[in-house]
N, C-alpha and C positions, 0 to 999 in steps of 0.2 A: 546609555541604554541597556539592560538587561537582556539576555537572550529571552525572545517570545515568539510560541507557537498559537497560530490561531489552528483550531482544531475542533472536531466533533467527533463525538465516539461512535458514530456508524460509518465515517468515513473511510472507505478503503486507503485512500490515497493520505490522511492523514495518520493513518494506520502505521502506515512505513516510516515516516517520518518520525513518529512517536518510537517506534523501535530503535531507529539511526542513533537518535538522541542519549537513549539511554546505553546502547552499546559502546558510546563515545564516554559516556559516564556524565553527560551534561544534563542540566537541569533547569531546561527553560519555564517561565511562567506561559500557564497553559491560558489562552484565551477563548472561551467557546462561542462558535458560533454556529445556532440549529439549523441545519438544511430544511429539517422538516417543518419551520417557521417561515421558512425563506429570508432569514437574517442574513444571510452573504448578499440579498440585494438592494440591503442598506446603501445610501450614498456614501457613508462614511466606511464601508468597508469597500466600494469599489474603487476609492481613493487608494486604497493597498493593495487590489487585486484587480485587475482591470476585466477580468475572466470572470469576476463575483465566483469564484470557486474556492475548495480548499485543496491543499495547504497553504498557510502563506507564514514565511518564518521573517523575524525582522533579530540582526544579530547590529547589535551598535548603530552608529549614525546613518548608516548609508541605506540606498534602497530597500526595499522589501524585497524579498525572494519568494519566488513563486514557481509552479508545476515540482511536483515530489521527485521526479529524478533528477531535474537540475538540482535539487537543494540536497539531496543525498550527496549528489558528486559535492558541493559546496561544502558540505560537512565533511567530508572526506580530505578534500584539501586544506580548509580551514584548521580543521582538529585532526590531522593524519593517523592516530591512534587509538584504538585498534584500527588497522587499515578494510576497506570495505570491497577494495577493488585489488587484484594480484596486480604485482609488478611488470608480469611479462604485458608487453601491448597485446598480443594474439590472444591470451587468456583474459586480459581485462576485455576485450572486444568479446570473446566467448561469454562472460558474466553478463555483459551489458544486454547481450543477445539475450539471453533468457530473461533476464529482467523485462526487457521490451516485449518478448512473447506476452506476457501477463498485463504490463503496465500500459502498452499503447495499444497490443492489438485485440485483447479481450476487454479490460476494463474501459473505457472509455463508451463500450456499448449498452453497459449496464447501469451508467451513474443515474442519480434519481434525477435529473433534467431531461434524460433521453426518455425516461421511462413516464415520466410525467407528458412528454410530449408526443410518446405513443397514446397513451390515455385521452388527453385533453384534446390533442390537434386532430390526429389520426382516428379516434375513437376504435382503437383496439382493445378488445374484450380481456379482462384478467387473465383467463385462463393460457388466452394466443401471450400474454405480456410474459407469465412465466414461462413460456416455453421457448420465447425470446432470450432472456437471461438466462435460463439454463444452458442453452445451446452455446452463447456465447462464453460461457464461463467453462462449460466441459471442453469446448475448443481448446481454450487456453489449456486445460491439464491434459488433453490429448496432446499437443506438440510437446508442452513442458517432460511429459516421460517421455516421450519420444527421445527427447535429445540427452534427459540426463540418462536413460538406461544404455544409450549406445557409446558413451562418452567415459575413458579411463579416468577422466579428469574429474569424475564424479566421485567424492568420498561420503563423508557423513553428513558433509553438506551438500549445498550443489554445484561447489568449485573445493574438492581438497577438505579441510578438518577445520575451518574456520568460518564462520557464517561471511557471508559478502549482501550486495545488493539483491542477487538472486533470491536468496533464501529471504530477505526483507520483502520482498515483491511476493514471493510465494505462498509464507504466511499469510500476509494480508489477503490474499486471491482465497486461500482456502479457506479462508476465518468468513469472508465475506459468503462464501459458497454454501458453507457449514449452517450460518445464520439464515439466508435468505431462502434455502430449501432444501437444509439436512445433506448436504451432498455427502457421498460415501467416497472415501478417499481412498479406500484398500483396493477401489476399481484401478487405481494407481499405485503399484506398490511403492516406486521410487520415492516418489512424492511423500507417500504418507510415512515413510522412515523416515524423511529428513524433516516433513513437517513437525512430527513426534519429539525429532532430536532438538529441534529449534524450540518446540514448548515447554523443554526443561530448563532452557535459561531464562533467568531474573528476566533480561533485558527485554523478551518476547511475553514472558508471562503479565509483566506490569504495564505493556503498552497495548495489552489486548482491551477491546471495545468494553467488555464487560468490566474491567477495572476502571474505567475513567468517571473521573468526579461527575460530568453529567449525564452519564448512565445511570449511576448511581441514585441521582437525583433523582431522575424518571423511574426509578423500581417502583 
C-alpha cells in the first residue's frame, strides 16, 4: 500500500501533516474527507479513525496513524531526513512545548465540531462564537510570542535555522487565524517574521489550504 493521507483543505491538523510530508520529500496519495459535509462521520472512515477527525495517515500494511502530532513524530522517526526535531533532549522538549501551545492548548477549542456544538447545542450566537474563536487563537499567539521572544534558541525559525514541528504548528495556526478572521500577525513580531520565513519555502507554500485540489474544486 502506498502512503495515503486523509485530509481536508481547511483542516488545520491536516495542514500540519501536509507540510511535514513535503519537507520530507514524500508524495502521499491524498484522500479528501469533507468536514463541511460530515463525511468524517461515515462508518467506513470511523473504521480508520475512531475519533472521526482528521488527519489519518496510512503507511504500508500496518494500522492507520491518527492525531497530527503523533503523525509528525512518526514521520520524523520513519523518514529521518530532514529532521523535524533537534537532537538534544532539552531542545526537543522545548520544540515539543512550542508545538503543543498551539496544537494542544488552542486548536482543540476552535475546531468545527466545537463550533457546531456551541451553535446547535448551547445556542451561542454567531458573534459570541467568533469572539470565542478569536480569544483562543490569540491566546496561542500571545504565549507563543512570549516564549519565542525570550529564547536565545529562536533563530530564523522557532528553533535555530531549520524548520521543526514548532514551525509547522505555527504556520497552520496562523493560516487558520488569517482565514477565519483576518488575524493581524504584526501584533506578534517574532511570530510574523518566522511565519514569513516559512512561507518562502516550497513545502509550506504547496501545503497551504488554498493550494489543495479539494479547495480549488470548490472555488
